[in-house]
C-alpha positions in Angstrom: 0.0 0.0 0.0 2.8 2.4 0.9 4.5 1.7 -2.4 1.2 2.4 -4.2 0.9 5.8 -2.6 4.5 6.6 -3.4 3.8 5.7 -7.0 0.7 7.8 -7.2 2.4 10.9 -5.6 5.4 10.5 -7.9 3.1 10.3 -10.9 1.1 13.3 -9.8 4.2 15.5 -9.5 5.5 14.2 -12.9 2.3 15.3 -14.5 2.6 18.7 -12.9 6.1 19.0 -14.2 5.2 18.0 -17.7 2.3 20.5 -17.7 4.6 23.2 -16.5 7.1 22.5 -19.2 4.5 22.7 -21.9 2.9 26.0 -21.0 5.1 29.1 -21.5 4.4 32.3 -19.7 3.9 35.6 -21.4 7.4 36.6 -20.3 8.9 33.4 -21.8 7.2 34.1 -25.2 8.4 37.7 -25.2 11.9 36.6 -24.5 11.7 34.0 -27.3 10.5 36.7 -29.7 13.2 39.1 -28.8 15.9 36.4 -29.1 14.4 35.5 -32.6 14.9 39.2 -33.6 18.4 39.4 -32.2 19.5 36.2 -34.0 18.0 37.2 -37.4 20.4 37.9 -40.2 17.5 39.0 -42.4 14.1 37.9 -43.7 11.6 38.1 -46.6 7.9 38.3 -45.9 4.8 38.8 -48.0 1.5 40.1 -46.7 -1.8 41.7 -47.6 -2.7 45.0 -45.9 -6.2 46.4 -45.8 -7.0 49.9 -44.7 -10.6 51.0 -43.8 -9.9 54.6 -42.9 -11.5 56.1 -45.9 -14.9 55.8 -47.7 -13.9 52.4 -49.1 -11.3 49.8 -48.1 -7.9 50.0 -49.8 -5.9 46.8 -50.2 -2.1 46.5 -50.8 0.2 43.6 -51.4 3.3 44.1 -49.3 6.7 42.5 -49.9 9.4 43.1 -47.3 13.2 42.4 -47.5 15.3 43.0 -44.5 19.1 42.5 -44.2 20.8 43.1 -40.9 21.5 45.6 -39.5 19.4 48.2 -41.2 18.8 47.6 -45.0 15.2 47.5 -46.0 13.1 47.2 -49.2 9.4 47.5 -48.8 7.2 47.3 -51.8 3.5 48.4 -51.5 1.3 47.4 -54.5 -2.2 48.6 -54.9 -3.9 46.3 -57.3 -6.7 48.7 -58.1 -4.6 51.7 -58.5 -1.2 50.8 -60.0 -0.1 54.5 -59.9 -0.3 54.3 -56.1 2.3 51.5 -55.9 5.4 52.6 -54.0 8.8 51.3 -52.8 10.5 52.3 -49.6 14.2 51.6 -49.7 16.8 52.0 -47.0 20.5 51.4 -47.7 23.9 53.0 -46.7 23.0 56.2 -48.5 19.7 57.0 -46.8 16.0 56.3 -47.0 14.2 56.6 -50.4 10.5 56.5 -51.4 9.9 55.7 -55.1 6.7 56.2 -57.0 7.4 54.4 -60.3 4.3 55.4 -62.2 5.1 59.1 -61.7 8.9 58.7 -62.1 9.4 60.4 -58.7 11.6 59.7 -55.8 12.2 61.3 -52.4 15.4 60.9 -50.4 15.3 61.3 -46.7 17.9 61.8 -44.0 15.7 59.8 -41.6 15.8 57.2 -38.8 13.0 55.3 -40.5 11.9 52.7 -39.6 13.1 53.2 -36.0 11.2 56.5 -35.5 7.9 54.7 -35.0 5.9 51.4 -35.3 5.6 49.8 -38.8 2.8 47.3 -39.2 4.6 45.1 -41.8 8.0 44.8 -40.1 8.6 41.8 -37.8 11.0 43.4 -35.5 8.7 46.4 -35.1 5.8 44.2 -33.9 8.1 42.6 -31.3 9.3 46.0 -30.2 5.6 47.1 -29.7 5.2 44.2 -27.3 8.4 44.9 -25.4 7.5 48.6 -25.0 4.1 47.9 -23.5 4.3 46.6 -19.9 0.5 46.2 -19.9 0.4 43.9 -23.0 -1.9 40.8 -22.6 -1.2 37.4 -24.1 -3.8 34.7 -24.9 -2.5 31.2 -25.5 -4.4 29.1 -28.1 -3.7 25.7 -29.5 -1.5 27.0 -32.4 -1.0 30.7 -31.7 0.1 33.3 -29.3 -2.2 36.3 -29.5 -1.1 39.6 -27.9 -3.1 42.7 -27.3 -1.0 45.8 -26.9 -0.8 49.6 -27.4 0.4 51.0 -30.7 3.4 53.3 -31.1 2.2 55.2 -34.2 4.0 58.5 -33.9 1.4 60.7 -35.8 -1.8 58.9 -35.1 -3.4 58.7 -31.7 -6.8 57.6 -33.1 -5.7 53.9 -33.4 -4.4 53.0 -29.9 -5.0 49.2 -29.8 -3.5 46.4 -31.8 -3.9 42.6 -31.8 -0.8 40.6 -33.0 -0.9 36.9 -33.6 2.2 34.7 -33.9 2.6 31.1 -34.9 3.7 28.9 -32.0 5.9 26.6 -34.0 8.4 29.2 -35.4 7.1 32.5 -34.0 6.3 33.9 -37.5 3.6 36.6 -37.7 0.1 35.5 -38.7 -1.9 38.6 -38.5 -2.2 42.2 -37.2 -5.3 44.2 -36.4 -5.0 47.9 -35.5 -8.2 49.3 -33.9 -9.7 52.6 -32.8 -11.0 53.3 -29.3 -14.2 51.5 -30.1 -12.3 48.4 -31.2 -13.2 48.9 -34.9 -10.4 47.4 -37.1 -8.9 50.3 -39.1 -5.9 48.5 -40.5 -5.4 44.7 -41.0 -2.3 42.8 -42.1 -2.5 39.1 -43.1 1.0 37.6 -43.4 1.1 34.8 -46.0 4.8 33.9 -46.1 7.9 34.4 -43.8 11.4 33.3 -44.7 13.7 33.7 -41.8 17.5 34.3 -42.4 17.0 35.0 -46.1 20.1 35.7 -48.1 20.6 38.7 -50.4 23.1 39.7 -53.1 25.1 42.9 -53.1 22.6 44.8 -55.3 19.4 43.8 -53.6 19.1 47.2 -51.9 20.8 49.3 -54.6 18.9 52.4 -55.6 19.5 52.2 -59.4 18.7 48.5 -59.6 15.4 49.0 -57.8 14.5 52.1 -59.8 15.0 50.1 -63.0 13.0 47.1 -61.8 10.2 49.3 -60.5 9.9 51.0 -63.9 9.5 47.7 -65.6 6.9 46.4 -63.2 4.8 49.5 -62.9 3.7 51.4 -66.1 4.3 55.1 -66.1 1.1 57.2 -65.8 0.3 59.1 -69.0 0.2 62.9 -68.9 -3.3 64.3 -68.8 -2.3 67.9 -69.5 -4.5 70.4 -67.7 -7.4 68.0 -67.4 -10.0 69.1 -64.8 -9.8 67.4 -61.4 -11.7 67.5 -58.2 -10.4 70.1 -55.7 -10.4 68.6 -52.2 -10.5 70.0 -48.7 -9.9 68.3 -45.3 -12.9 66.9 -43.5 -11.1 67.3 -40.2 -11.2 70.7 -38.6 -8.7 72.7 -36.6 -10.6 74.6 -33.9 -10.4 78.4 -34.5 -9.1 78.0 -38.0 -11.3 78.6 -41.1 -11.0 78.5 -44.9 -10.7 82.2 -46.0 -9.5 82.0 -49.5 -9.3 79.9 -52.6 -7.5 80.7 -55.8 -6.2 79.2 -59.0 -2.6 80.0 -59.9 -1.2 79.2 -63.4 2.2 77.5 -63.5 4.4 76.0 -66.2 2.6 72.7 -65.6 -1.0 74.0 -65.6 -3.3 75.0 -62.8 -2.4 75.0 -59.1 -5.2 75.4 -56.6 -4.3 77.1 -53.3 -6.6 77.0 -50.3 -5.8 79.4 -47.5 -6.8 78.7 -43.9 -6.4 81.4 -41.2 -7.0 81.5 -37.5 -5.2 80.1 -34.4 -3.3 77.7 -36.6 -3.0 79.0 -40.2 -2.0 76.8 -43.1 -2.3 76.5 -46.9 -3.3 73.4 -48.9 -2.0 73.3 -52.5 -2.9 70.8 -55.2 -2.1 70.3 -58.8 -1.9 67.6 -61.5 1.3 65.7 -61.5 3.5 66.4 -64.5 5.2 63.1 -65.5 8.7 63.9 -66.9 9.4 62.2 -70.3 12.9 60.9 -69.3 14.4 57.6 -68.5 15.4 58.7 -65.0 13.5 59.5 -61.8 12.9 63.1 -60.7 14.6 63.1 -57.3 13.9 65.4 -54.3 15.9 65.5 -51.1 13.9 66.0 -47.9 15.0 66.8 -44.4 12.1 64.9 -42.9 10.5 61.5 -42.7 8.4 59.2 -44.8 5.0 58.9 -43.2 2.2 56.3 -43.9 -1.0 58.2 -44.6 -3.0 55.0 -45.1 -3.6 55.6 -48.8 -0.1 56.6 -49.8 3.4 57.4 -48.4 3.9 61.1 -47.7 7.0 63.3 -47.1 6.8 65.0 -43.8 9.0 67.9 -42.6 8.7 70.2 -39.6 6.5 72.6 -41.6 5.1 70.7 -44.6 3.5 67.5 -45.7 3.6 66.4 -49.4 1.8 63.5 -51.0 0.5 62.2 -54.3 -2.8 60.5 -55.0 -4.7 59.7 -58.2 -2.3 61.8 -60.3 -2.6 64.9 -58.1 0.1 66.3 -55.8 -0.9 67.8 -52.5 1.1 69.9 -50.0 0.1 71.3 -46.6 2.4 74.1 -45.5 2.3 75.7 -42.1 4.4 77.3 -39.4 1.7 76.7 -36.8 0.5 73.1 -37.2 2.2 70.2 -35.5 3.3 67.2 -37.5 0.4 65.2 -36.0 -2.1 67.8 -37.1 -0.7 67.9 -40.7 -1.1 64.1 -40.9 -4.6 64.2 -39.5 -5.6 66.8 -42.1 -4.0 64.9 -45.0 -5.8 61.7 -44.0 -9.1 63.4 -43.9 -8.9 65.1 -47.4 -12.1 64.5 -49.3 -13.8 65.7 -52.5 -16.1 68.7 -52.1 -16.2 70.8 -55.2 -15.4 70.0 -58.8 -13.3 72.4 -60.9 
């Protein structure tokens, strides 16, 4: 009888030990994820990103290449609007945003992607978890699901995100970024993740990527001075009102200038993009950062924000607005009056 009790007690503790070994704590999983990032030499991933911030959802195919320590190539393809397809490139010379259909490129002296959270970068998702001491993990049969705060530098309207990782290899499965009412505003579905991918010497070369981008994305044809819809921001700055609207003739056609005055004055300029008939890209150097507006990548400085959409170039310029306010206005631009 004594031996039987010893056997039962020993078996009971063995079961507890096995159960304990199989269930990782949230701290254990976070350490595993951080170790995964630290050990990575590079990766390739593909994903589909859907944004529901505007009147209708916008879907992008995303391809990411990362080579340690800080070389990046992020291609964003909009199947419905090829002219909105863009390429973000970071190499030893700086950060570039290419818009192949318009033969335009911006060069930034920027800390991107370290200056904020990026929804399609693996190490950025892990950093979000590490930076939120109140993050919560749910452990399902095949996945680790985290709910955490976002770190989006210029957008406080989407404070919550849900990140799902595969238990087997800790690869990302999905990301949901939500507003305060838990409505999903941005969703990323990861379809393929290749850890420790290898790259050749020209994978992040600017000229090579410009050439390949021009082949993949057809150049938008010039539309001359074709009429377009003048747009105004739906968002409002308290104490600031639209006081003037004028058309200015330039070498490329009409430029519309909207003037807002009040506590925080600013101007909003918009004009059709002139596609240069040349084999090279028109390059502009910016002392600022690339910023994700949801529908396109913009160029943000201390006092201006420039972006292109549907063949029209927009610029908000102000000495009074904060960067966050400029981004908020740009994201809210909508058609109001047809010219």
